[in-house]
mmCIF file of the C-alpha atoms, coordinates in Angstrom:
data_MODEL
# 
_entry.id   MODEL 
# 
loop_
_atom_site.group_PDB 
_atom_site.id 
_atom_site.type_symbol 
_atom_site.label_atom_id 
_atom_site.label_alt_id 
_atom_site.label_comp_id 
_atom_site.label_asym_id 
_atom_site.label_entity_id 
_atom_site.label_seq_id 
_atom_site.pdbx_PDB_ins_code 
_atom_site.Cartn_x 
_atom_site.Cartn_y 
_atom_site.Cartn_z 
_atom_site.occupancy 
_atom_site.B_iso_or_equiv 
_atom_site.pdbx_formal_charge 
_atom_site.auth_seq_id 
_atom_site.auth_comp_id 
_atom_site.auth_asym_id 
_atom_site.auth_atom_id 
_atom_site.pdbx_PDB_model_num 
ATOM 1   C CA . MET A 1 1   ? 0.000   0.000   0.000   1.00 0.00 ? 1   MET A CA 1 
ATOM 2   C CA . TYR A 1 2   ? 2.841   2.354   0.743   1.00 0.00 ? 2   TYR A CA 1 
ATOM 3   C CA . ARG A 1 3   ? 4.177   1.768   -2.728  1.00 0.00 ? 3   ARG A CA 1 
ATOM 4   C CA . LEU A 1 4   ? 0.875   2.723   -4.346  1.00 0.00 ? 4   LEU A CA 1 
ATOM 5   C CA . LEU A 1 5   ? 0.785   5.993   -2.465  1.00 0.00 ? 5   LEU A CA 1 
ATOM 6   C CA . GLY A 1 6   ? 4.339   6.695   -3.505  1.00 0.00 ? 6   GLY A CA 1 
ATOM 7   C CA . ARG A 1 7   ? 3.499   6.146   -7.154  1.00 0.00 ? 7   ARG A CA 1 
ATOM 8   C CA . ARG A 1 8   ? 0.551   8.455   -6.955  1.00 0.00 ? 8   ARG A CA 1 
ATOM 9   C CA . ARG A 1 9   ? 2.670   11.044  -5.368  1.00 0.00 ? 9   ARG A CA 1 
ATOM 10  C CA . ARG A 1 10  ? 5.305   10.868  -8.055  1.00 0.00 ? 10  ARG A CA 1 
ATOM 11  C CA . ARG A 1 11  ? 2.721   10.885  -10.798 1.00 0.00 ? 11  ARG A CA 1 
ATOM 12  C CA . HIS A 1 12  ? 1.040   13.949  -9.248  1.00 0.00 ? 12  HIS A CA 1 
ATOM 13  C CA . ASP A 1 13  ? 4.373   15.789  -8.971  1.00 0.00 ? 13  ASP A CA 1 
ATOM 14  C CA . ALA A 1 14  ? 5.275   15.056  -12.564 1.00 0.00 ? 14  ALA A CA 1 
ATOM 15  C CA . GLY A 1 15  ? 3.973   18.491  -13.842 1.00 0.00 ? 15  GLY A CA 1 
ATOM 16  C CA . GLU A 1 16  ? 1.256   19.886  -16.070 1.00 0.00 ? 16  GLU A CA 1 
ATOM 17  C CA . THR A 1 17  ? -0.157  18.084  -19.039 1.00 0.00 ? 17  THR A CA 1 
ATOM 18  C CA . LEU A 1 18  ? 0.204   19.328  -22.595 1.00 0.00 ? 18  LEU A CA 1 
ATOM 19  C CA . VAL A 1 19  ? -3.492  20.273  -22.689 1.00 0.00 ? 19  VAL A CA 1 
ATOM 20  C CA . GLU A 1 20  ? -3.058  22.513  -19.641 1.00 0.00 ? 20  GLU A CA 1 
ATOM 21  C CA . LEU A 1 21  ? -0.038  24.229  -21.191 1.00 0.00 ? 21  LEU A CA 1 
ATOM 22  C CA . VAL A 1 22  ? -1.816  24.823  -24.519 1.00 0.00 ? 22  VAL A CA 1 
ATOM 23  C CA . LEU A 1 23  ? -4.848  26.228  -22.711 1.00 0.00 ? 23  LEU A CA 1 
ATOM 24  C CA . THR A 1 24  ? -2.663  28.561  -20.628 1.00 0.00 ? 24  THR A CA 1 
ATOM 25  C CA . VAL A 1 25  ? -0.761  29.843  -23.672 1.00 0.00 ? 25  VAL A CA 1 
ATOM 26  C CA . THR A 1 26  ? -4.042  30.421  -25.532 1.00 0.00 ? 26  THR A CA 1 
ATOM 27  C CA . ILE A 1 27  ? -5.544  32.423  -22.673 1.00 0.00 ? 27  ILE A CA 1 
ATOM 28  C CA . MET A 1 28  ? -2.389  34.512  -22.265 1.00 0.00 ? 28  MET A CA 1 
ATOM 29  C CA . SER A 1 29  ? -2.256  35.184  -26.028 1.00 0.00 ? 29  SER A CA 1 
ATOM 30  C CA . ILE A 1 30  ? -5.850  36.420  -26.048 1.00 0.00 ? 30  ILE A CA 1 
ATOM 31  C CA . ALA A 1 31  ? -5.094  38.719  -23.098 1.00 0.00 ? 31  ALA A CA 1 
ATOM 32  C CA . VAL A 1 32  ? -1.965  40.170  -24.759 1.00 0.00 ? 32  VAL A CA 1 
ATOM 33  C CA . VAL A 1 33  ? -3.776  40.776  -28.080 1.00 0.00 ? 33  VAL A CA 1 
ATOM 34  C CA . SER A 1 34  ? -6.631  42.519  -26.217 1.00 0.00 ? 34  SER A CA 1 
ATOM 35  C CA . VAL A 1 35  ? -4.253  44.826  -24.339 1.00 0.00 ? 35  VAL A CA 1 
ATOM 36  C CA . ILE A 1 36  ? -2.327  45.727  -27.513 1.00 0.00 ? 36  ILE A CA 1 
ATOM 37  C CA . GLY A 1 37  ? -5.600  46.438  -29.355 1.00 0.00 ? 37  GLY A CA 1 
ATOM 38  C CA . ALA A 1 38  ? -6.802  48.673  -26.530 1.00 0.00 ? 38  ALA A CA 1 
ATOM 39  C CA . LEU A 1 39  ? -3.524  50.608  -26.558 1.00 0.00 ? 39  LEU A CA 1 
ATOM 40  C CA . ALA A 1 40  ? -3.716  51.135  -30.330 1.00 0.00 ? 40  ALA A CA 1 
ATOM 41  C CA . THR A 1 41  ? -7.310  52.362  -30.044 1.00 0.00 ? 41  THR A CA 1 
ATOM 42  C CA . GLY A 1 42  ? -6.328  54.707  -27.216 1.00 0.00 ? 42  GLY A CA 1 
ATOM 43  C CA . VAL A 1 43  ? -3.528  56.221  -29.294 1.00 0.00 ? 43  VAL A CA 1 
ATOM 44  C CA . ARG A 1 44  ? -5.845  56.726  -32.284 1.00 0.00 ? 44  ARG A CA 1 
ATOM 45  C CA . VAL A 1 45  ? -8.604  58.322  -30.189 1.00 0.00 ? 45  VAL A CA 1 
ATOM 46  C CA . SER A 1 46  ? -6.068  60.565  -28.450 1.00 0.00 ? 46  SER A CA 1 
ATOM 47  C CA . ASP A 1 47  ? -4.763  61.752  -31.838 1.00 0.00 ? 47  ASP A CA 1 
ATOM 48  C CA . ILE A 1 48  ? -8.267  62.576  -33.070 1.00 0.00 ? 48  ILE A CA 1 
ATOM 49  C CA . HIS A 1 49  ? -9.126  64.380  -29.819 1.00 0.00 ? 49  HIS A CA 1 
ATOM 50  C CA . ARG A 1 50  ? -5.942  66.475  -30.042 1.00 0.00 ? 50  ARG A CA 1 
ATOM 51  C CA . LYS A 1 51  ? -6.757  67.372  -33.655 1.00 0.00 ? 51  LYS A CA 1 
ATOM 52  C CA . HIS A 1 52  ? -10.317 68.359  -32.700 1.00 0.00 ? 52  HIS A CA 1 
ATOM 53  C CA . ALA A 1 53  ? -9.038  70.584  -29.893 1.00 0.00 ? 53  ALA A CA 1 
ATOM 54  C CA . THR A 1 54  ? -6.479  72.223  -32.197 1.00 0.00 ? 54  THR A CA 1 
ATOM 55  C CA . ALA A 1 55  ? -9.022  72.732  -35.000 1.00 0.00 ? 55  ALA A CA 1 
ATOM 56  C CA . GLY A 1 56  ? -11.568 74.169  -32.542 1.00 0.00 ? 56  GLY A CA 1 
ATOM 57  C CA . ALA A 1 57  ? -9.054  76.681  -31.222 1.00 0.00 ? 57  ALA A CA 1 
ATOM 58  C CA . ALA A 1 58  ? -7.931  77.474  -34.777 1.00 0.00 ? 58  ALA A CA 1 
ATOM 59  C CA . VAL A 1 59  ? -11.447 78.191  -36.078 1.00 0.00 ? 59  VAL A CA 1 
ATOM 60  C CA . ARG A 1 60  ? -12.079 80.529  -33.128 1.00 0.00 ? 60  ARG A CA 1 
ATOM 61  C CA . ALA A 1 61  ? -8.754  82.293  -33.770 1.00 0.00 ? 61  ALA A CA 1 
ATOM 62  C CA . PHE A 1 62  ? -9.755  82.559  -37.449 1.00 0.00 ? 62  PHE A CA 1 
ATOM 63  C CA . ALA A 1 63  ? -13.031 84.260  -36.404 1.00 0.00 ? 63  ALA A CA 1 
ATOM 64  C CA . GLU A 1 64  ? -11.134 86.666  -34.135 1.00 0.00 ? 64  GLU A CA 1 
ATOM 65  C CA . ALA A 1 65  ? -8.720  87.559  -36.954 1.00 0.00 ? 65  ALA A CA 1 
ATOM 66  C CA . LEU A 1 66  ? -11.649 88.158  -39.305 1.00 0.00 ? 66  LEU A CA 1 
ATOM 67  C CA . HIS A 1 67  ? -13.364 90.336  -36.691 1.00 0.00 ? 67  HIS A CA 1 
ATOM 68  C CA . ALA A 1 68  ? -10.160 92.358  -36.216 1.00 0.00 ? 68  ALA A CA 1 
ATOM 69  C CA . SER A 1 69  ? -9.881  92.731  -39.994 1.00 0.00 ? 69  SER A CA 1 
ATOM 70  C CA . VAL A 1 70  ? -13.464 94.012  -40.251 1.00 0.00 ? 70  VAL A CA 1 
ATOM 71  C CA . ALA A 1 71  ? -12.886 96.467  -37.408 1.00 0.00 ? 71  ALA A CA 1 
ATOM 72  C CA . GLY A 1 72  ? -9.895  97.855  -39.338 1.00 0.00 ? 72  GLY A CA 1 
ATOM 73  C CA . ALA A 1 73  ? -10.095 99.567  -42.690 1.00 0.00 ? 73  ALA A CA 1 
ATOM 74  C CA . GLY A 1 74  ? -11.264 97.469  -45.624 1.00 0.00 ? 74  GLY A CA 1 
ATOM 75  C CA . GLY A 1 75  ? -12.107 94.264  -43.779 1.00 0.00 ? 75  GLY A CA 1 
ATOM 76  C CA . TYR A 1 76  ? -15.836 94.205  -44.569 1.00 0.00 ? 76  TYR A CA 1 
ATOM 77  C CA . LEU A 1 77  ? -16.341 93.310  -48.218 1.00 0.00 ? 77  LEU A CA 1 
ATOM 78  C CA . GLU A 1 78  ? -19.221 95.229  -49.763 1.00 0.00 ? 78  GLU A CA 1 
ATOM 79  C CA . ASP A 1 79  ? -20.909 94.781  -53.118 1.00 0.00 ? 79  ASP A CA 1 
ATOM 80  C CA . ILE A 1 80  ? -19.936 91.123  -53.418 1.00 0.00 ? 80  ILE A CA 1 
ATOM 81  C CA . CYS A 1 81  ? -23.404 89.554  -53.451 1.00 0.00 ? 81  CYS A CA 1 
ATOM 82  C CA . ASP A 1 82  ? -23.634 89.638  -57.258 1.00 0.00 ? 82  ASP A CA 1 
ATOM 83  C CA . GLY A 1 83  ? -20.305 87.867  -57.790 1.00 0.00 ? 83  GLY A CA 1 
ATOM 84  C CA . ASP A 1 84  ? -18.812 84.992  -55.831 1.00 0.00 ? 84  ASP A CA 1 
ATOM 85  C CA . PRO A 1 85  ? -18.692 86.165  -52.194 1.00 0.00 ? 85  PRO A CA 1 
ATOM 86  C CA . VAL A 1 86  ? -16.957 82.994  -50.973 1.00 0.00 ? 86  VAL A CA 1 
ATOM 87  C CA . SER A 1 87  ? -14.042 83.559  -53.351 1.00 0.00 ? 87  SER A CA 1 
ATOM 88  C CA . ALA A 1 88  ? -13.895 87.228  -52.374 1.00 0.00 ? 88  ALA A CA 1 
ATOM 89  C CA . TYR A 1 89  ? -13.455 86.375  -48.694 1.00 0.00 ? 89  TYR A CA 1 
ATOM 90  C CA . GLN A 1 90  ? -11.295 83.328  -49.428 1.00 0.00 ? 90  GLN A CA 1 
ATOM 91  C CA . SER A 1 91  ? -8.792  85.549  -51.239 1.00 0.00 ? 91  SER A CA 1 
ATOM 92  C CA . GLN A 1 92  ? -8.504  87.588  -48.020 1.00 0.00 ? 92  GLN A CA 1 
ATOM 93  C CA . VAL A 1 93  ? -7.890  84.598  -45.719 1.00 0.00 ? 93  VAL A CA 1 
ATOM 94  C CA . ALA A 1 94  ? -4.119  84.283  -46.297 1.00 0.00 ? 94  ALA A CA 1 
ATOM 95  C CA . SER A 1 95  ? -3.538  87.935  -45.440 1.00 0.00 ? 95  SER A CA 1 
ATOM 96  C CA . ILE A 1 96  ? -5.532  87.948  -42.188 1.00 0.00 ? 96  ILE A CA 1 
ATOM 97  C CA . TYR A 1 97  ? -4.981  84.468  -40.702 1.00 0.00 ? 97  TYR A CA 1 
ATOM 98  C CA . THR A 1 98  ? -2.344  81.736  -40.757 1.00 0.00 ? 98  THR A CA 1 
ATOM 99  C CA . PRO A 1 99  ? -3.697  78.384  -39.547 1.00 0.00 ? 99  PRO A CA 1 
ATOM 100 C CA . PRO A 1 100 ? -1.573  75.985  -37.484 1.00 0.00 ? 100 PRO A CA 1 
ATOM 101 C CA . THR A 1 101 ? 0.737   73.589  -39.318 1.00 0.00 ? 101 THR A CA 1 
ATOM 102 C CA . ASN A 1 102 ? -1.171  70.716  -40.992 1.00 0.00 ? 102 ASN A CA 1 
ATOM 103 C CA . TYR A 1 103 ? -4.476  72.641  -40.983 1.00 0.00 ? 103 TYR A CA 1 
ATOM 104 C CA . GLN A 1 104 ? -6.288  74.625  -43.667 1.00 0.00 ? 104 GLN A CA 1 
ATOM 105 C CA . ALA A 1 105 ? -8.643  77.551  -43.064 1.00 0.00 ? 105 ALA A CA 1 
ATOM 106 C CA . SER A 1 106 ? -11.410 78.537  -45.464 1.00 0.00 ? 106 SER A CA 1 
ATOM 107 C CA . VAL A 1 107 ? -14.652 80.461  -45.834 1.00 0.00 ? 107 VAL A CA 1 
ATOM 108 C CA . THR A 1 108 ? -17.214 77.958  -47.101 1.00 0.00 ? 108 THR A CA 1 
ATOM 109 C CA . GLN A 1 109 ? -20.397 80.059  -47.304 1.00 0.00 ? 109 GLN A CA 1 
ATOM 110 C CA . VAL A 1 110 ? -21.477 83.700  -47.259 1.00 0.00 ? 110 VAL A CA 1 
ATOM 111 C CA . ARG A 1 111 ? -25.115 84.696  -46.718 1.00 0.00 ? 111 ARG A CA 1 
ATOM 112 C CA . PHE A 1 112 ? -26.656 88.168  -46.514 1.00 0.00 ? 112 PHE A CA 1 
ATOM 113 C CA . TRP A 1 113 ? -29.287 89.484  -44.095 1.00 0.00 ? 113 TRP A CA 1 
ATOM 114 C CA . HIS A 1 114 ? -32.666 90.106  -45.711 1.00 0.00 ? 114 HIS A CA 1 
ATOM 115 C CA . PRO A 1 115 ? -34.919 92.038  -43.338 1.00 0.00 ? 115 PRO A CA 1 
ATOM 116 C CA . ASN A 1 116 ? -38.611 91.300  -43.411 1.00 0.00 ? 116 ASN A CA 1 
ATOM 117 C CA . GLY A 1 117 ? -40.532 93.569  -41.058 1.00 0.00 ? 117 GLY A CA 1 
ATOM 118 C CA . LEU A 1 118 ? -39.458 92.809  -37.500 1.00 0.00 ? 118 LEU A CA 1 
ATOM 119 C CA . SER A 1 119 ? -37.753 89.597  -38.514 1.00 0.00 ? 119 SER A CA 1 
ATOM 120 C CA . GLY A 1 120 ? -35.597 88.427  -41.371 1.00 0.00 ? 120 GLY A CA 1 
ATOM 121 C CA . SER A 1 121 ? -33.337 85.680  -42.592 1.00 0.00 ? 121 SER A CA 1 
ATOM 122 C CA . PHE A 1 122 ? -29.905 85.075  -44.056 1.00 0.00 ? 122 PHE A CA 1 
ATOM 123 C CA . GLU A 1 123 ? -29.979 84.249  -47.761 1.00 0.00 ? 123 GLU A CA 1 
ATOM 124 C CA . THR A 1 124 ? -27.366 83.856  -50.478 1.00 0.00 ? 124 THR A CA 1 
ATOM 125 C CA . GLY A 1 125 ? -28.638 86.560  -52.867 1.00 0.00 ? 125 GLY A CA 1 
ATOM 126 C CA . CYS A 1 126 ? -28.559 90.359  -52.947 1.00 0.00 ? 126 CYS A CA 1 
ATOM 127 C CA . PRO A 1 127 ? -29.039 92.936  -51.457 1.00 0.00 ? 127 PRO A CA 1 
ATOM 128 C CA . ASP A 1 128 ? -26.291 93.354  -48.867 1.00 0.00 ? 128 ASP A CA 1 
ATOM 129 C CA . VAL A 1 129 ? -27.718 95.593  -46.165 1.00 0.00 ? 129 VAL A CA 1 
ATOM 130 C CA . GLY A 1 130 ? -24.570 95.507  -44.033 1.00 0.00 ? 130 GLY A CA 1 
ATOM 131 C CA . VAL A 1 131 ? -24.920 92.189  -42.187 1.00 0.00 ? 131 VAL A CA 1 
ATOM 132 C CA . GLN A 1 132 ? -23.293 88.991  -43.459 1.00 0.00 ? 132 GLN A CA 1 
ATOM 133 C CA . LEU A 1 133 ? -23.195 85.441  -42.105 1.00 0.00 ? 133 LEU A CA 1 
ATOM 134 C CA . LEU A 1 134 ? -19.920 83.666  -42.914 1.00 0.00 ? 134 LEU A CA 1 
ATOM 135 C CA . THR A 1 135 ? -19.294 79.971  -42.362 1.00 0.00 ? 135 THR A CA 1 
ATOM 136 C CA . LEU A 1 136 ? -15.652 79.441  -41.394 1.00 0.00 ? 136 LEU A CA 1 
ATOM 137 C CA . GLN A 1 137 ? -14.003 76.044  -41.557 1.00 0.00 ? 137 GLN A CA 1 
ATOM 138 C CA . VAL A 1 138 ? -10.675 74.639  -40.354 1.00 0.00 ? 138 VAL A CA 1 
ATOM 139 C CA . THR A 1 139 ? -9.729  71.161  -41.589 1.00 0.00 ? 139 THR A CA 1 
ATOM 140 C CA . SER A 1 140 ? -6.751  68.947  -40.834 1.00 0.00 ? 140 SER A CA 1 
ATOM 141 C CA . VAL A 1 141 ? -4.754  68.111  -43.957 1.00 0.00 ? 141 VAL A CA 1 
ATOM 142 C CA . ASP A 1 142 ? -5.368  64.388  -43.422 1.00 0.00 ? 142 ASP A CA 1 
ATOM 143 C CA . GLY A 1 143 ? -9.123  65.095  -43.534 1.00 0.00 ? 143 GLY A CA 1 
ATOM 144 C CA . LYS A 1 144 ? -9.885  63.400  -40.209 1.00 0.00 ? 144 LYS A CA 1 
ATOM 145 C CA . VAL A 1 145 ? -11.063 66.543  -38.411 1.00 0.00 ? 145 VAL A CA 1 
ATOM 146 C CA . THR A 1 146 ? -13.182 69.501  -39.514 1.00 0.00 ? 146 THR A CA 1 
ATOM 147 C CA . GLU A 1 147 ? -14.424 72.296  -37.273 1.00 0.00 ? 147 GLU A CA 1 
ATOM 148 C CA . THR A 1 148 ? -16.987 74.815  -38.521 1.00 0.00 ? 148 THR A CA 1 
ATOM 149 C CA . LEU A 1 149 ? -18.127 78.130  -37.045 1.00 0.00 ? 149 LEU A CA 1 
ATOM 150 C CA . ASP A 1 150 ? -20.765 80.620  -38.220 1.00 0.00 ? 150 ASP A CA 1 
ATOM 151 C CA . VAL A 1 151 ? -19.786 84.266  -37.732 1.00 0.00 ? 151 VAL A CA 1 
ATOM 152 C CA . VAL A 1 152 ? -22.002 87.315  -38.214 1.00 0.00 ? 152 VAL A CA 1 
ATOM 153 C CA . LEU A 1 153 ? -20.187 90.342  -39.640 1.00 0.00 ? 153 LEU A CA 1 
ATOM 154 C CA . ARG A 1 154 ? -21.706 93.786  -39.407 1.00 0.00 ? 154 ARG A CA 1 
ATOM 155 C CA . LYS A 1 155 ? -20.568 96.654  -41.585 1.00 0.00 ? 155 LYS A CA 1 
ATOM 156 C CA . PRO A 1 156 ? -18.689 99.022  -39.288 1.00 0.00 ? 156 PRO A CA 1 
ATOM 157 C CA . CYS A 1 157 ? -19.842 102.628 -38.984 1.00 0.00 ? 157 CYS A CA 1 
ATOM 158 C CA . ARG A 1 158 ? -16.710 104.712 -38.495 1.00 0.00 ? 158 ARG A CA 1 
ATOM 159 C CA . THR A 1 159 ? -16.507 108.485 -38.526 1.00 0.00 ? 159 THR A CA 1 
ATOM 160 C CA . GLU A 1 160 ? -14.508 108.503 -41.764 1.00 0.00 ? 160 GLU A CA 1 
ATOM 161 C CA . ASP A 1 161 ? -17.099 106.297 -43.550 1.00 0.00 ? 161 ASP A CA 1 
ATOM 162 C CA . ALA A 1 162 ? -20.177 107.510 -45.336 1.00 0.00 ? 162 ALA A CA 1 
ATOM 163 C CA . LEU A 1 163 ? -23.390 107.371 -43.358 1.00 0.00 ? 163 LEU A CA 1 
ATOM 164 C CA . CYS A 1 164 ? -24.349 103.711 -42.738 1.00 0.00 ? 164 CYS A CA 1 
ATOM 165 C CA . THR A 1 165 ? -27.664 102.739 -44.252 1.00 0.00 ? 165 THR A CA 1 
# 
């Protein structure tokens, strides 16, 4: 009887079976692949978030530069509703604002205020009564992030200008 117990003991101490080792390696492999996938996703999401934050700050800085340009001489473009108002403002962008590296700034739409009694609306056609709605856009060059902002520009009434109508 002592011999039988001794054999069991030795057989029990012999180690793990091949099935146990394969199962352990499989479980560990799945865990490692999951962690690596989560890290890659975290890096990608972090990159997109950083680009969104940069584009958001850039589009607001673009609006501030446009506002400063309008407050100065010649920043408000008049008599452009018959032509292509987007191109008219777009040609001004490079001189008033420089976007961050790897971003592009543009004016995508220009609409004009059309009063109607006590209310009114912004429309794309003439006349220009001195209030314009511009849609500003900043896009990353890889195209992953776009931030848009609508800005209302009012024709300034300065003492050296003709009477505002």
